[in-house]
N, C-alpha and C positions, 0 to 999 in steps of 0.2 A: 866514110869520112873519119879519119883518125886524128890524134892529137897533133901530128905533124902538119896535116892539112889545115887544121884550125889555126895553128901557129902561122903558117904561110899566109892564110887569109887575113889574119889580124895584122901581120906585118905589111901586107900590101895595102891595107885600108886603115892603118893605125889612127890617123887623124880623124877620119870620119867616125870610126867606131868609138873612139874616146870622146869625141864631141857629142855623139848621140847619148852615150852613157852618162855624161855630165849633165846634159839637158834633161834627161829623164830623172836623174837624181835631184836636180834643183826643183823640178816640177813636183816630185813626190815630197820633198822637204817643205815646199810652200803649201801644198795641200794639207800635209800633216800639221804644220804650224797653224794654219787657218782653222782646222778642225779642233785642235787642242785648245786654242784660245777660247772656244765656245763651250768647253766641257769641264766637268768637275774632275778632280784629281783621279778618282777611281776609273771613270770612263776613259780618261786620257791614257792611263796605264793599260787598260784593256785594248785600246786602239794600237798602242805601240806593240803590245804582245801579239795582236792579230797581224800587224805588218811584218813583224819578225818571223811569225809562223809562215806567212806567205813567201817570204824570202828564203827561209830554210827549205820549204817544200819545193820551191823553184830550183834551188841549187841541187837538191837531191834528185829531182827529175832530170836535170841536165846531166848529172853524173850517170844515172841509170840509162838515160836515153842515148847517150853516146855509145855505151856498150851494147845496147839493144840494136842500134843502127848497124854497128859492126857485125853483130850476130846475124841479123836478117840479111845483110849484104853478102856474108859468107854463105849462107844457106840458099838464098833466093837469087843472088846476083843482082842484075839491074832490072829485074822484073817489077811490074807495077804492084805485084802482090807484096813486095817489100814495104811499100808505102802503106798499103791497106792493113797489114798485120801490125806494123809499127804504130800507126795512128789509132788502130783499134785498142791496143793495149794502153796507150797513154790516155785516150779519151775515157775508156772504161774506168781506169784508176781515178781520174779526176772527177768523173760523175759520181762514182761511189763515195769518194771523199766528201763531196758537196752534200750528198744525201745523208751521209752519216752525221755530218756536222749539223745539218738542219734538224735532224731528228733529236740530236743531243740538246740543241738550243730550244727546241719546241717543248720538250718534256724534261727539264733539268732534274725534277724530283726522281725520275726513273734512272737517270745517268747511264743510259745504255744507247749504243749506236745501232743495235740490232743486226740484221742481216747485211746491211750496208757497211757496217764497221768490219764485219768478217770479210766481206768482199774486198775492202781496202787492203786488209792484211794479205789476202790471197793474191791479189794483183801485185802488191808490193813485193811479196816473196817471189812471184813468178818473174817480174821484171828484174829483180835483183839477181836471181839465179841465171836468167838468160844473159844478162849483162856480164855477170862474172865468168861465164863460160868462155867468153872471148877476150879475157884479160891476158896481158902479156907477162905479168909478174904476180907474186904472192901479195905484195902490197896493193896492187890494183884490184885483186880479187877482194881483199878485205874492205877497201874503199867502196867498191861496187855493191858489196853485200850490206855494209853498214849504213850507207846513205839512205836508202829507202826505209830501212827499219827505224832510223832515228826520226825521219819526217812523219812516219805514221804514229809515233808515240808521243806526239807533241802534247804538252799539258794545257794548251790554251783553251780548248773547249770547256774543260772543267773549271777554269778560272772565270768563265763568262756566265756562270750560273747566277740566276736572279732569284734569290730567296728573300723573303720579307723577314724583317726582325720582329720579334714579339714586342708588344708595347712595354715600355719601362714602367715599373711600379715604383712609386716614391714613398 
């Protein structure tokens, strides 16, 4: 599936896709507004940062996944292995990212993601390189290489550190 196929699919179902996107957006806005109403300013900022991190990671995954799909289609054709390899890479990257984030949030004093953080970078580099090999132009190569790298270097986990302030002396 390439960009032309996605454009044709969108044009054929434009009203449905736009309606679903707007419905999801309104639902997320209502959920966010409800949660932010109950939070302090600092926690609300962290919530917004976490949501933006999820959006950025999703967009980076979409850019990388479209190129990887083309790559696996060129290599494996319509074989079921195409699905297996494609989903293996995506699930492995996602699982490693969740484990790295959990480790960082569990032990903020250490500020290390450990082997899971390394796995995120390895999988991101692998998906970016596979995606870039099937690009049609230099600009597309740059986009496919940059998207996964920027999503893996998100500063959000560091901003969620929970450190206690020392007591104030008067």
